[in-house]
KELUMNU-43147 format. One record per residue (C-alpha): residue number from 1; z, x, y. Coordinates in nm, 2 decimals, always signed. Layout:
<torvex><pos>NUM</pos><zz>Z</zz><xx>X</xx><yy>Y</yy></torvex>
...
END
This chain:
<torvex><pos>1</pos><zz>+0.98</zz><xx>-1.08</xx><yy>-0.11</yy></torvex>
<torvex><pos>2</pos><zz>+0.95</zz><xx>-0.75</xx><yy>-0.30</yy></torvex>
<torvex><pos>3</pos><zz>+1.24</zz><xx>-0.84</xx><yy>-0.53</yy></torvex>
<torvex><pos>4</pos><zz>+1.07</zz><xx>-1.18</xx><yy>-0.58</yy></torvex>
<torvex><pos>5</pos><zz>+0.75</zz><xx>-1.00</xx><yy>-0.68</yy></torvex>
<torvex><pos>6</pos><zz>+0.94</zz><xx>-0.78</xx><yy>-0.93</yy></torvex>
<torvex><pos>7</pos><zz>+1.11</zz><xx>-1.09</xx><yy>-1.08</yy></torvex>
<torvex><pos>8</pos><zz>+0.78</zz><xx>-1.25</xx><yy>-1.12</yy></torvex>
<torvex><pos>9</pos><zz>+0.65</zz><xx>-0.95</xx><yy>-1.31</yy></torvex>
<torvex><pos>10</pos><zz>+0.94</zz><xx>-0.98</xx><yy>-1.55</yy></torvex>
<torvex><pos>11</pos><zz>+0.87</zz><xx>-1.35</xx><yy>-1.60</yy></torvex>
<torvex><pos>12</pos><zz>+0.53</zz><xx>-1.26</xx><yy>-1.72</yy></torvex>
<torvex><pos>13</pos><zz>+0.68</zz><xx>-1.00</xx><yy>-1.95</yy></torvex>
<torvex><pos>14</pos><zz>+0.92</zz><xx>-1.26</xx><yy>-2.09</yy></torvex>
<torvex><pos>15</pos><zz>+0.64</zz><xx>-1.50</xx><yy>-2.16</yy></torvex>
<torvex><pos>16</pos><zz>+0.42</zz><xx>-1.25</xx><yy>-2.34</yy></torvex>
<torvex><pos>17</pos><zz>+0.63</zz><xx>-0.98</xx><yy>-2.51</yy></torvex>
<torvex><pos>18</pos><zz>+0.69</zz><xx>-1.00</xx><yy>-2.88</yy></torvex>
<torvex><pos>19</pos><zz>+0.48</zz><xx>-1.31</xx><yy>-2.93</yy></torvex>
<torvex><pos>20</pos><zz>+0.18</zz><xx>-1.39</xx><yy>-3.15</yy></torvex>
<torvex><pos>21</pos><zz>-0.14</zz><xx>-1.48</xx><yy>-2.97</yy></torvex>
<torvex><pos>22</pos><zz>-0.10</zz><xx>-1.84</xx><yy>-3.10</yy></torvex>
<torvex><pos>23</pos><zz>+0.25</zz><xx>-1.87</xx><yy>-2.95</yy></torvex>
<torvex><pos>24</pos><zz>+0.13</zz><xx>-1.81</xx><yy>-2.60</yy></torvex>
<torvex><pos>25</pos><zz>+0.05</zz><xx>-2.08</xx><yy>-2.34</yy></torvex>
<torvex><pos>26</pos><zz>-0.31</zz><xx>-2.18</xx><yy>-2.32</yy></torvex>
<torvex><pos>27</pos><zz>-0.35</zz><xx>-2.01</xx><yy>-1.97</yy></torvex>
<torvex><pos>28</pos><zz>-0.20</zz><xx>-1.68</xx><yy>-2.10</yy></torvex>
<torvex><pos>29</pos><zz>-0.42</zz><xx>-1.70</xx><yy>-2.41</yy></torvex>
<torvex><pos>30</pos><zz>-0.72</zz><xx>-1.73</xx><yy>-2.19</yy></torvex>
<torvex><pos>31</pos><zz>-0.62</zz><xx>-1.41</xx><yy>-2.00</yy></torvex>
<torvex><pos>32</pos><zz>-0.53</zz><xx>-1.22</xx><yy>-2.32</yy></torvex>
<torvex><pos>33</pos><zz>-0.87</zz><xx>-1.31</xx><yy>-2.47</yy></torvex>
<torvex><pos>34</pos><zz>-1.05</zz><xx>-1.15</xx><yy>-2.17</yy></torvex>
<torvex><pos>35</pos><zz>-0.84</zz><xx>-0.83</xx><yy>-2.21</yy></torvex>
<torvex><pos>36</pos><zz>-0.87</zz><xx>-0.82</xx><yy>-2.59</yy></torvex>
<torvex><pos>37</pos><zz>-1.19</zz><xx>-1.01</xx><yy>-2.70</yy></torvex>
<torvex><pos>38</pos><zz>-1.13</zz><xx>-0.91</xx><yy>-3.07</yy></torvex>
<torvex><pos>39</pos><zz>-0.77</zz><xx>-1.03</xx><yy>-3.09</yy></torvex>
<torvex><pos>40</pos><zz>-0.67</zz><xx>-1.23</xx><yy>-3.40</yy></torvex>
<torvex><pos>41</pos><zz>-0.45</zz><xx>-1.54</xx><yy>-3.40</yy></torvex>
<torvex><pos>42</pos><zz>-0.15</zz><xx>-1.37</xx><yy>-3.57</yy></torvex>
<torvex><pos>43</pos><zz>-0.16</zz><xx>-1.04</xx><yy>-3.37</yy></torvex>
<torvex><pos>44</pos><zz>+0.17</zz><xx>-0.96</xx><yy>-3.20</yy></torvex>
<torvex><pos>45</pos><zz>+0.15</zz><xx>-0.86</xx><yy>-2.83</yy></torvex>
<torvex><pos>46</pos><zz>+0.37</zz><xx>-0.62</xx><yy>-2.64</yy></torvex>
<torvex><pos>47</pos><zz>+0.43</zz><xx>-0.65</xx><yy>-2.27</yy></torvex>
<torvex><pos>48</pos><zz>+0.64</zz><xx>-0.42</xx><yy>-2.05</yy></torvex>
<torvex><pos>49</pos><zz>+0.69</zz><xx>-0.30</xx><yy>-1.70</yy></torvex>
<torvex><pos>50</pos><zz>+0.48</zz><xx>-0.01</xx><yy>-1.59</yy></torvex>
<torvex><pos>51</pos><zz>+0.73</zz><xx>+0.24</xx><yy>-1.46</yy></torvex>
<torvex><pos>52</pos><zz>+0.47</zz><xx>+0.49</xx><yy>-1.33</yy></torvex>
<torvex><pos>53</pos><zz>+0.36</zz><xx>+0.47</xx><yy>-0.97</yy></torvex>
<torvex><pos>54</pos><zz>+0.03</zz><xx>+0.30</xx><yy>-1.04</yy></torvex>
<torvex><pos>55</pos><zz>-0.15</zz><xx>-0.02</xx><yy>-0.94</yy></torvex>
<torvex><pos>56</pos><zz>-0.08</zz><xx>-0.18</xx><yy>-1.28</yy></torvex>
<torvex><pos>57</pos><zz>+0.25</zz><xx>-0.36</xx><yy>-1.26</yy></torvex>
<torvex><pos>58</pos><zz>+0.27</zz><xx>-0.45</xx><yy>-1.63</yy></torvex>
<torvex><pos>59</pos><zz>+0.12</zz><xx>-0.32</xx><yy>-1.95</yy></torvex>
<torvex><pos>60</pos><zz>-0.01</zz><xx>-0.55</xx><yy>-2.22</yy></torvex>
<torvex><pos>61</pos><zz>-0.06</zz><xx>-0.39</xx><yy>-2.56</yy></torvex>
<torvex><pos>62</pos><zz>-0.22</zz><xx>-0.51</xx><yy>-2.88</yy></torvex>
<torvex><pos>63</pos><zz>-0.19</zz><xx>-0.24</xx><yy>-3.15</yy></torvex>
<torvex><pos>64</pos><zz>-0.27</zz><xx>+0.09</xx><yy>-2.98</yy></torvex>
<torvex><pos>65</pos><zz>-0.49</zz><xx>-0.07</xx><yy>-2.71</yy></torvex>
<torvex><pos>66</pos><zz>-0.32</zz><xx>-0.09</xx><yy>-2.37</yy></torvex>
<torvex><pos>67</pos><zz>-0.43</zz><xx>-0.29</xx><yy>-2.07</yy></torvex>
<torvex><pos>68</pos><zz>-0.30</zz><xx>-0.26</xx><yy>-1.71</yy></torvex>
<torvex><pos>69</pos><zz>-0.24</zz><xx>-0.57</xx><yy>-1.50</yy></torvex>
<torvex><pos>70</pos><zz>-0.16</zz><xx>-0.60</xx><yy>-1.13</yy></torvex>
<torvex><pos>71</pos><zz>+0.04</zz><xx>-0.91</xx><yy>-1.03</yy></torvex>
<torvex><pos>72</pos><zz>+0.04</zz><xx>-1.07</xx><yy>-0.68</yy></torvex>
<torvex><pos>73</pos><zz>+0.19</zz><xx>-1.39</xx><yy>-0.54</yy></torvex>
<torvex><pos>74</pos><zz>+0.26</zz><xx>-1.55</xx><yy>-0.20</yy></torvex>
<torvex><pos>75</pos><zz>+0.08</zz><xx>-1.50</xx><yy>+0.13</yy></torvex>
<torvex><pos>76</pos><zz>-0.03</zz><xx>-1.21</xx><yy>+0.34</yy></torvex>
<torvex><pos>77</pos><zz>-0.01</zz><xx>-0.97</xx><yy>+0.05</yy></torvex>
<torvex><pos>78</pos><zz>+0.06</zz><xx>-0.61</xx><yy>+0.13</yy></torvex>
<torvex><pos>79</pos><zz>-0.14</zz><xx>-0.44</xx><yy>-0.15</yy></torvex>
<torvex><pos>80</pos><zz>-0.09</zz><xx>-0.07</xx><yy>-0.05</yy></torvex>
<torvex><pos>81</pos><zz>+0.13</zz><xx>+0.16</xx><yy>+0.14</yy></torvex>
<torvex><pos>82</pos><zz>+0.12</zz><xx>+0.54</xx><yy>+0.21</yy></torvex>
<torvex><pos>83</pos><zz>+0.20</zz><xx>+0.79</xx><yy>+0.47</yy></torvex>
<torvex><pos>84</pos><zz>-0.04</zz><xx>+0.82</xx><yy>+0.76</yy></torvex>
<torvex><pos>85</pos><zz>-0.07</zz><xx>+1.19</xx><yy>+0.69</yy></torvex>
<torvex><pos>86</pos><zz>-0.19</zz><xx>+1.12</xx><yy>+0.33</yy></torvex>
<torvex><pos>87</pos><zz>-0.42</zz><xx>+0.84</xx><yy>+0.45</yy></torvex>
<torvex><pos>88</pos><zz>-0.58</zz><xx>+1.07</xx><yy>+0.71</yy></torvex>
<torvex><pos>89</pos><zz>-0.64</zz><xx>+1.33</xx><yy>+0.45</yy></torvex>
<torvex><pos>90</pos><zz>-0.82</zz><xx>+1.07</xx><yy>+0.24</yy></torvex>
<torvex><pos>91</pos><zz>-1.04</zz><xx>+0.97</xx><yy>+0.54</yy></torvex>
<torvex><pos>92</pos><zz>-1.13</zz><xx>+1.33</xx><yy>+0.59</yy></torvex>
<torvex><pos>93</pos><zz>-1.25</zz><xx>+1.36</xx><yy>+0.23</yy></torvex>
<torvex><pos>94</pos><zz>-1.47</zz><xx>+1.06</xx><yy>+0.31</yy></torvex>
<torvex><pos>95</pos><zz>-1.63</zz><xx>+1.26</xx><yy>+0.59</yy></torvex>
<torvex><pos>96</pos><zz>-1.49</zz><xx>+1.02</xx><yy>+0.86</yy></torvex>
<torvex><pos>97</pos><zz>-1.55</zz><xx>+1.19</xx><yy>+1.20</yy></torvex>
<torvex><pos>98</pos><zz>-1.27</zz><xx>+1.35</xx><yy>+1.39</yy></torvex>
<torvex><pos>99</pos><zz>-1.34</zz><xx>+1.11</xx><yy>+1.68</yy></torvex>
<torvex><pos>100</pos><zz>-1.29</zz><xx>+0.80</xx><yy>+1.46</yy></torvex>
<torvex><pos>101</pos><zz>-0.98</zz><xx>+0.95</xx><yy>+1.30</yy></torvex>
<torvex><pos>102</pos><zz>-0.82</zz><xx>+1.01</xx><yy>+1.64</yy></torvex>
<torvex><pos>103</pos><zz>-0.89</zz><xx>+0.65</xx><yy>+1.74</yy></torvex>
<torvex><pos>104</pos><zz>-0.72</zz><xx>+0.53</xx><yy>+1.42</yy></torvex>
<torvex><pos>105</pos><zz>-0.42</zz><xx>+0.75</xx><yy>+1.50</yy></torvex>
<torvex><pos>106</pos><zz>-0.40</zz><xx>+0.60</xx><yy>+1.85</yy></torvex>
<torvex><pos>107</pos><zz>-0.41</zz><xx>+0.25</xx><yy>+1.69</yy></torvex>
<torvex><pos>108</pos><zz>-0.14</zz><xx>+0.35</xx><yy>+1.45</yy></torvex>
<torvex><pos>109</pos><zz>+0.11</zz><xx>+0.46</xx><yy>+1.71</yy></torvex>
<torvex><pos>110</pos><zz>-0.01</zz><xx>+0.25</xx><yy>+2.01</yy></torvex>
<torvex><pos>111</pos><zz>+0.18</zz><xx>+0.48</xx><yy>+2.25</yy></torvex>
<torvex><pos>112</pos><zz>-0.11</zz><xx>+0.68</xx><yy>+2.40</yy></torvex>
<torvex><pos>113</pos><zz>-0.08</zz><xx>+0.96</xx><yy>+2.15</yy></torvex>
<torvex><pos>114</pos><zz>-0.21</zz><xx>+1.05</xx><yy>+1.80</yy></torvex>
<torvex><pos>115</pos><zz>+0.13</zz><xx>+1.16</xx><yy>+1.67</yy></torvex>
<torvex><pos>116</pos><zz>+0.38</zz><xx>+0.90</xx><yy>+1.79</yy></torvex>
<torvex><pos>117</pos><zz>+0.54</zz><xx>+1.10</xx><yy>+2.06</yy></torvex>
<torvex><pos>118</pos><zz>+0.45</zz><xx>+0.87</xx><yy>+2.35</yy></torvex>
<torvex><pos>119</pos><zz>+0.73</zz><xx>+0.71</xx><yy>+2.56</yy></torvex>
<torvex><pos>120</pos><zz>+0.57</zz><xx>+0.36</xx><yy>+2.59</yy></torvex>
<torvex><pos>121</pos><zz>+0.47</zz><xx>+0.15</xx><yy>+2.29</yy></torvex>
<torvex><pos>122</pos><zz>+0.27</zz><xx>-0.17</xx><yy>+2.29</yy></torvex>
<torvex><pos>123</pos><zz>+0.22</zz><xx>-0.45</xx><yy>+2.04</yy></torvex>
<torvex><pos>124</pos><zz>-0.08</zz><xx>-0.48</xx><yy>+1.81</yy></torvex>
<torvex><pos>125</pos><zz>-0.21</zz><xx>-0.77</xx><yy>+2.01</yy></torvex>
<torvex><pos>126</pos><zz>-0.19</zz><xx>-0.58</xx><yy>+2.34</yy></torvex>
<torvex><pos>127</pos><zz>-0.35</zz><xx>-0.27</xx><yy>+2.20</yy></torvex>
<torvex><pos>128</pos><zz>-0.64</zz><xx>-0.46</xx><yy>+2.05</yy></torvex>
<torvex><pos>129</pos><zz>-0.70</zz><xx>-0.65</xx><yy>+2.37</yy></torvex>
<torvex><pos>130</pos><zz>-0.72</zz><xx>-0.33</xx><yy>+2.57</yy></torvex>
<torvex><pos>131</pos><zz>-0.91</zz><xx>-0.11</xx><yy>+2.32</yy></torvex>
<torvex><pos>132</pos><zz>-1.19</zz><xx>-0.34</xx><yy>+2.19</yy></torvex>
<torvex><pos>133</pos><zz>-1.46</zz><xx>-0.07</xx><yy>+2.20</yy></torvex>
<torvex><pos>134</pos><zz>-1.24</zz><xx>+0.17</xx><yy>+2.01</yy></torvex>
<torvex><pos>135</pos><zz>-1.17</zz><xx>-0.08</xx><yy>+1.74</yy></torvex>
<torvex><pos>136</pos><zz>-1.53</zz><xx>-0.18</xx><yy>+1.72</yy></torvex>
<torvex><pos>137</pos><zz>-1.63</zz><xx>+0.19</xx><yy>+1.67</yy></torvex>
<torvex><pos>138</pos><zz>-1.37</zz><xx>+0.23</xx><yy>+1.39</yy></torvex>
<torvex><pos>139</pos><zz>-1.48</zz><xx>-0.09</xx><yy>+1.21</yy></torvex>
<torvex><pos>140</pos><zz>-1.84</zz><xx>+0.00</xx><yy>+1.23</yy></torvex>
<torvex><pos>141</pos><zz>-1.76</zz><xx>+0.33</xx><yy>+1.07</yy></torvex>
<torvex><pos>142</pos><zz>-1.52</zz><xx>+0.21</xx><yy>+0.80</yy></torvex>
<torvex><pos>143</pos><zz>-1.73</zz><xx>-0.09</xx><yy>+0.68</yy></torvex>
<torvex><pos>144</pos><zz>-1.98</zz><xx>+0.11</xx><yy>+0.49</yy></torvex>
<torvex><pos>145</pos><zz>-2.07</zz><xx>+0.03</xx><yy>+0.12</yy></torvex>
<torvex><pos>146</pos><zz>-1.97</zz><xx>+0.38</xx><yy>-0.01</yy></torvex>
<torvex><pos>147</pos><zz>-1.64</zz><xx>+0.38</xx><yy>+0.19</yy></torvex>
<torvex><pos>148</pos><zz>-1.56</zz><xx>+0.02</xx><yy>+0.07</yy></torvex>
<torvex><pos>149</pos><zz>-1.61</zz><xx>+0.14</xx><yy>-0.29</yy></torvex>
<torvex><pos>150</pos><zz>-1.36</zz><xx>+0.42</xx><yy>-0.24</yy></torvex>
<torvex><pos>151</pos><zz>-1.10</zz><xx>+0.23</xx><yy>-0.06</yy></torvex>
<torvex><pos>152</pos><zz>-1.10</zz><xx>-0.06</xx><yy>-0.31</yy></torvex>
<torvex><pos>153</pos><zz>-1.04</zz><xx>+0.19</xx><yy>-0.58</yy></torvex>
<torvex><pos>154</pos><zz>-0.76</zz><xx>+0.35</xx><yy>-0.38</yy></torvex>
<torvex><pos>155</pos><zz>-0.59</zz><xx>+0.03</xx><yy>-0.25</yy></torvex>
<torvex><pos>156</pos><zz>-0.63</zz><xx>-0.21</xx><yy>-0.54</yy></torvex>
<torvex><pos>157</pos><zz>-0.78</zz><xx>-0.07</xx><yy>-0.86</yy></torvex>
<torvex><pos>158</pos><zz>-0.64</zz><xx>+0.28</xx><yy>-0.93</yy></torvex>
<torvex><pos>159</pos><zz>-0.42</zz><xx>+0.41</xx><yy>-0.64</yy></torvex>
<torvex><pos>160</pos><zz>-0.39</zz><xx>+0.76</xx><yy>-0.49</yy></torvex>
<torvex><pos>161</pos><zz>-0.38</zz><xx>+0.96</xx><yy>-0.81</yy></torvex>
<torvex><pos>162</pos><zz>-0.69</zz><xx>+1.04</xx><yy>-1.01</yy></torvex>
<torvex><pos>163</pos><zz>-0.49</zz><xx>+1.05</xx><yy>-1.33</yy></torvex>
<torvex><pos>164</pos><zz>-0.36</zz><xx>+0.70</xx><yy>-1.28</yy></torvex>
<torvex><pos>165</pos><zz>-0.48</zz><xx>+0.42</xx><yy>-1.51</yy></torvex>
<torvex><pos>166</pos><zz>-0.71</zz><xx>+0.17</xx><yy>-1.34</yy></torvex>
<torvex><pos>167</pos><zz>-0.61</zz><xx>-0.20</xx><yy>-1.36</yy></torvex>
<torvex><pos>168</pos><zz>-0.80</zz><xx>-0.42</xx><yy>-1.61</yy></torvex>
<torvex><pos>169</pos><zz>-0.71</zz><xx>-0.75</xx><yy>-1.43</yy></torvex>
<torvex><pos>170</pos><zz>-0.55</zz><xx>-0.87</xx><yy>-1.11</yy></torvex>
<torvex><pos>171</pos><zz>-0.33</zz><xx>-1.18</xx><yy>-1.15</yy></torvex>
<torvex><pos>172</pos><zz>-0.23</zz><xx>-1.41</xx><yy>-0.86</yy></torvex>
<torvex><pos>173</pos><zz>+0.05</zz><xx>-1.66</xx><yy>-0.92</yy></torvex>
<torvex><pos>174</pos><zz>+0.33</zz><xx>-1.72</xx><yy>-1.17</yy></torvex>
<torvex><pos>175</pos><zz>+0.33</zz><xx>-1.75</xx><yy>-1.55</yy></torvex>
<torvex><pos>176</pos><zz>+0.29</zz><xx>-2.13</xx><yy>-1.54</yy></torvex>
<torvex><pos>177</pos><zz>+0.02</zz><xx>-2.13</xx><yy>-1.27</yy></torvex>
<torvex><pos>178</pos><zz>-0.20</zz><xx>-1.83</xx><yy>-1.21</yy></torvex>
<torvex><pos>179</pos><zz>-0.56</zz><xx>-1.71</xx><yy>-1.17</yy></torvex>
<torvex><pos>180</pos><zz>-0.70</zz><xx>-1.38</xx><yy>-1.27</yy></torvex>
<torvex><pos>181</pos><zz>-1.00</zz><xx>-1.17</xx><yy>-1.16</yy></torvex>
<torvex><pos>182</pos><zz>-1.16</zz><xx>-0.85</xx><yy>-1.29</yy></torvex>
<torvex><pos>183</pos><zz>-1.21</zz><xx>-0.52</xx><yy>-1.11</yy></torvex>
<torvex><pos>184</pos><zz>-1.58</zz><xx>-0.58</xx><yy>-1.11</yy></torvex>
<torvex><pos>185</pos><zz>-1.53</zz><xx>-0.91</xx><yy>-0.94</yy></torvex>
<torvex><pos>186</pos><zz>-1.30</zz><xx>-0.75</xx><yy>-0.68</yy></torvex>
<torvex><pos>187</pos><zz>-1.55</zz><xx>-0.47</xx><yy>-0.60</yy></torvex>
<torvex><pos>188</pos><zz>-1.84</zz><xx>-0.72</xx><yy>-0.57</yy></torvex>
<torvex><pos>189</pos><zz>-1.65</zz><xx>-0.97</xx><yy>-0.35</yy></torvex>
<torvex><pos>190</pos><zz>-1.51</zz><xx>-0.72</xx><yy>-0.11</yy></torvex>
<torvex><pos>191</pos><zz>-1.84</zz><xx>-0.54</xx><yy>-0.07</yy></torvex>
<torvex><pos>192</pos><zz>-2.00</zz><xx>-0.88</xx><yy>+0.01</yy></torvex>
<torvex><pos>193</pos><zz>-1.76</zz><xx>-0.93</xx><yy>+0.30</yy></torvex>
<torvex><pos>194</pos><zz>-1.79</zz><xx>-0.59</xx><yy>+0.46</yy></torvex>
<torvex><pos>195</pos><zz>-1.96</zz><xx>-0.73</xx><yy>+0.77</yy></torvex>
<torvex><pos>196</pos><zz>-1.70</zz><xx>-0.99</xx><yy>+0.86</yy></torvex>
<torvex><pos>197</pos><zz>-1.58</zz><xx>-1.00</xx><yy>+1.22</yy></torvex>
<torvex><pos>198</pos><zz>-1.22</zz><xx>-0.91</xx><yy>+1.30</yy></torvex>
<torvex><pos>199</pos><zz>-1.03</zz><xx>-0.78</xx><yy>+1.60</yy></torvex>
<torvex><pos>200</pos><zz>-0.81</zz><xx>-0.58</xx><yy>+1.36</yy></torvex>
<torvex><pos>201</pos><zz>-0.91</zz><xx>-0.25</xx><yy>+1.19</yy></torvex>
<torvex><pos>202</pos><zz>-1.03</zz><xx>-0.35</xx><yy>+0.85</yy></torvex>
<torvex><pos>203</pos><zz>-1.22</zz><xx>-0.25</xx><yy>+0.54</yy></torvex>
<torvex><pos>204</pos><zz>-1.41</zz><xx>-0.57</xx><yy>+0.47</yy></torvex>
<torvex><pos>205</pos><zz>-1.13</zz><xx>-0.84</xx><yy>+0.41</yy></torvex>
<torvex><pos>206</pos><zz>-0.86</zz><xx>-0.57</xx><yy>+0.38</yy></torvex>
<torvex><pos>207</pos><zz>-0.66</zz><xx>-0.51</xx><yy>+0.70</yy></torvex>
<torvex><pos>208</pos><zz>-0.52</zz><xx>-0.17</xx><yy>+0.80</yy></torvex>
<torvex><pos>209</pos><zz>-0.20</zz><xx>-0.17</xx><yy>+1.01</yy></torvex>
<torvex><pos>210</pos><zz>+0.12</zz><xx>+0.04</xx><yy>+1.06</yy></torvex>
<torvex><pos>211</pos><zz>+0.41</zz><xx>-0.05</xx><yy>+0.83</yy></torvex>
<torvex><pos>212</pos><zz>+0.58</zz><xx>-0.12</xx><yy>+1.17</yy></torvex>
<torvex><pos>213</pos><zz>+0.53</zz><xx>-0.01</xx><yy>+1.53</yy></torvex>
<torvex><pos>214</pos><zz>+0.91</zz><xx>-0.03</xx><yy>+1.58</yy></torvex>
<torvex><pos>215</pos><zz>+0.88</zz><xx>-0.18</xx><yy>+1.93</yy></torvex>
<torvex><pos>216</pos><zz>+1.26</zz><xx>-0.20</xx><yy>+1.96</yy></torvex>
<torvex><pos>217</pos><zz>+1.29</zz><xx>+0.18</xx><yy>+1.92</yy></torvex>
<torvex><pos>218</pos><zz>+1.54</zz><xx>+0.14</xx><yy>+1.63</yy></torvex>
<torvex><pos>219</pos><zz>+1.59</zz><xx>+0.50</xx><yy>+1.51</yy></torvex>
<torvex><pos>220</pos><zz>+1.67</zz><xx>+0.39</xx><yy>+1.16</yy></torvex>
<torvex><pos>221</pos><zz>+1.32</zz><xx>+0.24</xx><yy>+1.13</yy></torvex>
<torvex><pos>222</pos><zz>+1.13</zz><xx>+0.52</xx><yy>+1.30</yy></torvex>
<torvex><pos>223</pos><zz>+0.99</zz><xx>+0.65</xx><yy>+0.97</yy></torvex>
<torvex><pos>224</pos><zz>+0.79</zz><xx>+0.32</xx><yy>+0.93</yy></torvex>
<torvex><pos>225</pos><zz>+0.57</zz><xx>+0.43</xx><yy>+1.22</yy></torvex>
<torvex><pos>226</pos><zz>+0.44</zz><xx>+0.71</xx><yy>+1.01</yy></torvex>
<torvex><pos>227</pos><zz>+0.33</zz><xx>+0.48</xx><yy>+0.72</yy></torvex>
<torvex><pos>228</pos><zz>+0.02</zz><xx>+0.26</xx><yy>+0.69</yy></torvex>
<torvex><pos>229</pos><zz>-0.01</zz><xx>-0.06</xx><yy>+0.49</yy></torvex>
<torvex><pos>230</pos><zz>-0.31</zz><xx>-0.25</xx><yy>+0.37</yy></torvex>
<torvex><pos>231</pos><zz>-0.29</zz><xx>-0.63</xx><yy>+0.37</yy></torvex>
<torvex><pos>232</pos><zz>-0.52</zz><xx>-0.88</xx><yy>+0.19</yy></torvex>
<torvex><pos>233</pos><zz>-0.43</zz><xx>-1.17</xx><yy>+0.41</yy></torvex>
<torvex><pos>234</pos><zz>-0.65</zz><xx>-1.44</xx><yy>+0.25</yy></torvex>
<torvex><pos>235</pos><zz>-0.61</zz><xx>-1.33</xx><yy>-0.11</yy></torvex>
<torvex><pos>236</pos><zz>-0.56</zz><xx>-1.67</xx><yy>-0.26</yy></torvex>
<torvex><pos>237</pos><zz>-0.85</zz><xx>-1.83</xx><yy>-0.08</yy></torvex>
<torvex><pos>238</pos><zz>-1.07</zz><xx>-1.53</xx><yy>-0.17</yy></torvex>
<torvex><pos>239</pos><zz>-0.98</zz><xx>-1.56</xx><yy>-0.53</yy></torvex>
<torvex><pos>240</pos><zz>-1.09</zz><xx>-1.92</xx><yy>-0.53</yy></torvex>
<torvex><pos>241</pos><zz>-1.42</zz><xx>-1.80</xx><yy>-0.39</yy></torvex>
<torvex><pos>242</pos><zz>-1.45</zz><xx>-1.55</xx><yy>-0.66</yy></torvex>
<torvex><pos>243</pos><zz>-1.37</zz><xx>-1.81</xx><yy>-0.93</yy></torvex>
<torvex><pos>244</pos><zz>-1.62</zz><xx>-2.05</xx><yy>-0.78</yy></torvex>
<torvex><pos>245</pos><zz>-1.89</zz><xx>-1.78</xx><yy>-0.79</yy></torvex>
<torvex><pos>246</pos><zz>-1.79</zz><xx>-1.70</xx><yy>-1.15</yy></torvex>
<torvex><pos>247</pos><zz>-1.83</zz><xx>-2.07</xx><yy>-1.24</yy></torvex>
<torvex><pos>248</pos><zz>-2.17</zz><xx>-2.09</xx><yy>-1.08</yy></torvex>
<torvex><pos>249</pos><zz>-2.29</zz><xx>-1.78</xx><yy>-1.26</yy></torvex>
<torvex><pos>250</pos><zz>-2.17</zz><xx>-1.92</xx><yy>-1.59</yy></torvex>
<torvex><pos>251</pos><zz>-2.36</zz><xx>-2.24</xx><yy>-1.52</yy></torvex>
<torvex><pos>252</pos><zz>-2.68</zz><xx>-2.05</xx><yy>-1.44</yy></torvex>
<torvex><pos>253</pos><zz>-2.65</zz><xx>-1.84</xx><yy>-1.76</yy></torvex>
END
């Protein structure tokens, strides 16, 4: 799936790089116009892979002006991964209480410990069934407007490094069939869903989970227990909601 995602990025590059604005498909022209409102018909456009570890997968450039674009496709999109240690440091900066942090660590490892040294591991479903009050406490804490703003920036818009470039658009789909949304629309939508009900640990519609709980005790995969991932399970449906809201706002204006 990851390789398929990278292939998709290069398909976008192939469709855009070295072409004049007028040589692009109508759909890509529409996207380019949002990124570069002053573009002229005969302007050439550069497009290349972003090799830095940033949220922008590709860079689109007109003259000296560069824009950074994140590209997603498929279902159950994993939008962010990092070590649990780094993630916990981030939560501490957000002033999350030690009690809640310990409950998050217990959820991460699901073996009765906060560091993964327990002898008996349970599945996500079993853990959630037996620890409903703990998960409710975590979600009540995490689903705060200020925290949502910070996590959206970290998981989707900018990443973990302050020097990283923020994305200018998020694309969902392939060069022949895609939709795009802006960072402002992402922030607004995710904040609007912060009170949704879920049995999983979540930041609004973004779900937090281990990269793997390694229930088969495979030593080669043990490192995955010490990494978290953020998934945006209903990304496609949510983008349609954002686009519908955009359409309604345009009608009202």
